N, C-alpha and C positions, 0 to 999 in steps of 0.2 A: 395180644399175639406174642409180644416179647416175653410176657410173664409165663405163657404156656411153654415156650421154648425153654426158658430157664427152669421151669418145673420139671420138664421131661429130662433135661440134662442132669438136674439134681437127683432125680430118681433113677437115672441111668436107663431110661426107656426109649425104645425106638418106635417110630410110627411109619406106617405105609398106607397108601390109598389106592383104591380102584374107582375111577370116576367115569361117568357117562355124560350126563347132561351138563356138567360143569367143565368138561373138556380140559381138565388139568389145572383149573383155577385153584383148587385146594392145595395141590402140590406146589404150585407157583407162589401162593400166599405164604406157605410155610417156608419155602426155600428163599424167599425174599428177605428173610431175617438172618442177620449174621449169627453164626453158630449153629445154623440148622443142619449142617453136615454131620454134627455129632448125634442128631436124633432122627433125621429123616433117612429112611431106608430105601423105599421103592415107591414109585408112582406110576400107575398104569391108567391109560385112557382107553377104556374098552367101550367105545362109542357104538359099535354095531353089535347086533345080536350074535353075529358070527364070531367076533373076538371074545364076547362073553363066554361063548361055548368053547372056542379053541384055546384061548389063553387062560381064562379063569375057570374053565371046566364046569361051567354052569350046565346042568343037564338040559338038553334041548327041549325035553318034555315040560320042564318048568316054564320056559319061555312060551312054548306052544299053548299050554293050559292057562297060565296066569298073565303072560306078557312080560316084557322086559321091565316095565314100570309096575312093579308089584313088591309086596312084602317078601314073597317067596324068592324072587330073583335077587333082591337086595341081600337077603339072608345068605343065599348060596354064594353071592359075590364076596361077602365079608368073610365067610367061613373058609372059602377056597383061597382067598387072598392070604389069610393067616398061614395057610400051609405053604404057600409059595414064598412069602416074604420073610417068615420067621421073626417078624417084628412083634413087640409086646402089645402094641395098639394098632388095630387095622380099621380103616374106614372105607365104607362103600357108599356110593351115591348113584342113584338112578332116578330119572324123572323126565318131565316135559317142560323144557325151558321156553318153548313158544318162539315167536308169537303164534305159529300154526302148529298143527299136530295133535291138538287136544280133542277129546270127545266128551260126551255128557258123563260117561262113566269115569273117564280119566282126563280131566280138564288141564289146560295149560296152568302151570304152577304146582301141579302135583309132583311131589318129590319124596322118595324114601331114602333115609340115611341110616346106615348100619355102622355100629361101633362095637368092636370086639376087643376086650382086654382080658387075657387069660381065658378062663372058661365062662366069662360073663359076656353075653351078647345082647345088644339092645338095637331094635329096629324101630325107627319112628317115622310116622307118616306126616308130611307137612303139606299144607295147601297155601302157597303164597299167592296173595291177591293181585299183585302187580302183573300186568300183561307184557311187561318189558323183559326181554330175554336177559339182558345184563343184570337187571335188578333181581330176577329170580336166581340167577347164578350166584350173585354176591350174597344174597340172603341165605342161600343153601350152604355156602362155605362158612358163613358166620355161625349158622346153627350147628353145623358139623363140629366146628372148633369149640363152641360152647359145650357140646356133648362130650368131646374129648377132655376138656378141662374138668367137667363134672365127674367123669369116670376116673380121672387121674388123681384128683384130690384125696 
């Protein structure tokens, strides 16, 4: 984590996040490191569909058709976050942290992570096996930070 902060400082890059199922854990993890104020720009917790629509300007038809936990919603979240934040790197997270709320099509542990740097956007689908909420949230943040590190190098 410290190495990522140092890398972002060295490259003069700013990072922002829009989180749902992690409830701000990504922002908290980044800002827990000294020096983060030089690289962290904005953190939004858009937990409800309403805030995804009102704050992140996710088209309500995307949520209606695909659901909030979808590739399409995650993509809209990260693209719209980049417009709001003006950061170089933007991260969006949406998923089902459980232990309840999953379905056969969208089980507990299903998470989409979006990372946008410049005009390059990557959305990945993860299925974390743990049924523990905190484990899924921590694994999601770790995966998101790994993706940011990979896209930044």
